[in-house]
N, C-alpha and C positions, 0 to 999 in steps of 0.2 A: 504858662504850663497849662498843659490839656489838664481836665480833669476828671476824661472816662478811666474808669476803673483800666488794672494793666491788668489780659490776660492772657497766664499760660496754661497749657496744655501735659499734658502725661499721661502717654499715647496708653503706658499697660495699662494701665486703671482709667482709663478717659476721665478721670481726673482734670475740673479748673482748680485753677490754686488763682488767690484775685492782690494784685494790689495796690492798695487808696491814697493817695493822698492830694490835700488841696493845694487849692494855689498860691500860699500865703503862708506856705510853712515848709518847710524839706524832713516834716515829722510824715512817715509815714505805717499804714499796717498794711500787711500778711493776713489774710486768709486760708486757710485747708491745703499749706504748704504741703513738700512726697519727702521723705526723708533720699529718695538718691535726683532729687532736683538741686538741692543742696546747694551746690555752686552753680550752678542754670541763673538762681534767685538771687543768692548775693551779689553775683556779679551785675543784674536787674540795677539789686540799690544803690549798685557802688558804683557804677555808671551813669542814672540820674541825678548824683547826688545825697538822695538819700538816706533816714539815721529812720533807722527799726523800731519805732514805737511799743507797737507790740503784735502778737501773733494769736489769733482769731482763730479755733477751731467748731464746725456745725454743729458737729460732733463724736463721737470714738470712734473709728473708720473701723470698715468690716475688712476691706479689698484693697488698705496699703497702707506705714508706717510711718508716719507724720515724721517732720524735719522739726519739731515745735521746740525741744527739748531743747535741739545742736540749734538750732537760728537766737535760742536765749540767750546760750552760753556764749558767743561768741558773740552777738550784740550788742547785751543787755537787755533786750525788749522783753517785757514781759508778755507771761503765755493766760490768753484765758480762753474761760471755756465753759460750757451750758454746766450748768451744780448735778443738773440729773443724769449727768453723763463718768461718776464718778471718776474723775480722774483729780488728786489730787494734790498733784506736787502743782500746780498752776500756780498762781500768783491772785489771780482773778476768775472767781465763782462766779460765774453769770448767771440774773434771774428774766423772767420777763419788765421789762418794762428800764432795766438799764440803761444807761447813758455811758460810751461812753465816749472818752476824752479825750484828742489828738492833735495839734498842730495849733495852729491860728485859728481857734474856735468852730473846731471840725468837730464831729460831731452823730455819730454812731447809736443806732435805736434798736434794741436787742429785743424779738421776741419768740417765745417761746411758743413754736412750733414744733410738737412731739404726733408723732405716726410712727415716722422709720424708726429710729428709738421715743425709747421717753422723754426723753434729755436735748432736742433737737433743736437748734436756733436758726435765726431765720436771722439777716442784718439788714439796717434801710442807714441810706448816705446818697444824703440829694441828689432823689429821685432813682434811686437803685437799689435794688431787693437784691441780696445773696444769699438762695434757699438754700445750700447744703443740697443734701439726696431726698428732702421735702419737698417739692413741686420744681419736677422738670419740664425740659420741652417738652411737648404733648403725650406728659407723662407724670412717674410719683416715683417714690422710692420705694418699696419692694414695702413689705410690714412685717411681715413672717422670722423674724427673730429682733435679738436684744432689745424684751415687750415692746417692740413693735405692736404696732396697733391699728387693721386701718380706719376704727370709729375715731380713733384720736385725730389722725392723718384728715380724716374728711372736716373734720372741726380746724383742724387748726390753716388751710390751706382759705373755703368756703365762709371759714369767720372771723378771720387774720388774714390773709397775705388779699384772697382777693376781697376785702374791704380797703386797701390799700389805692388809691387813684388807677385808676387805668389807664395811664401811658407813662406808672411807675416802669422802667425795663426792670426783670427778671434776670437776673444770671446763676444760674442753677450751678449743682458741684462736679454732676458732668453731663453729659452728653454721649453716646454711642451715633449719631447720626450726622452728624460733621459740621450739627447749629450748632450757637455758639451766644443769640441775647434772645429775647423773647420782651412780652409787655405783661404785665398783671391781665390788659380789657382781652386781649387774644387772646391769653388760657383761658380768663370766663365761660371766652365762648368755642374755644376749640379744644383745648383742650382733651387727647383722647381719653383718656380713664375719668376725669374730672365733672368736662361742661355736661351738665345736662344731664345728671346723672344723681341719683336718691344714696342715702345715706345707705339703706339696704340695697343696694344696684353695685354701689362702687364695693362693699363690703362683698359682697359674690364675684366679681373678678376678680376682686387682689385673693382673696381663697381659693381662687380658680388656677391663676397664675403656675401652681408647682414650681418655682423655680428651685437652679441646684444651689447645694452649700454654699459660698465664697471659698473661693481657693487658701485665701489665705486668713479669714476670720484665728483660726487657734491661734497666729503668730501675735496678731496686725491689734482684736481685739486691750492682747494685755499691756502689748508694746502701745498704746497708743491712750489705754491709764497711766501711763511712764511715760505721753508724752515723745513717745520715740526710744527714748533710751533702757538699753537693760537696764537693770533693776540692782543698782547700787555705782549707778554711774553718775 
């Protein structure tokens, strides 16, 4: 079985969803699923003969609603979320250094990488890192809401993500330019926002972005703190 991540794209929010499965087991993990792609994602899982063990969130998203709650109901998978994101319904509250075990000896290492949000996590699996909105290809997530911090994001990237082996494949939570995967080494040398910048230079750059408020933030964040389910569902 191919052990590369399965990368799926949501054109509406430019969000990547990932399905991970090792070669010796049918247990799988899904990262950052989107609500209106529920049937698509379930079809992939069924087509490959997989059983979903865990649904992972990198943070409480502001631009789309997760399908984590519905996937949990339909498959019996457990929801795993960053402990600092305020998502109380999830069975597993993740902290820096935790390890998620699934399949036949598969492990995902949990890195707390705050900055985009205070609780943001990245996940390392088999020479791959899934960086959510912390590190994007040739960019990074915004830091101006949800307890975001340019200083924290700079530290997360330079001290944790850039400390990974340079050939680690970097899979972002979003892409807006038709790109799909990078490497830690390439981002260290070429990332337009972070490469060869001091912390102060990066903070000044982020402060000057003046980005519009996400259209769905008032709906998405409360929904995502309940795993995408309406309250009481």
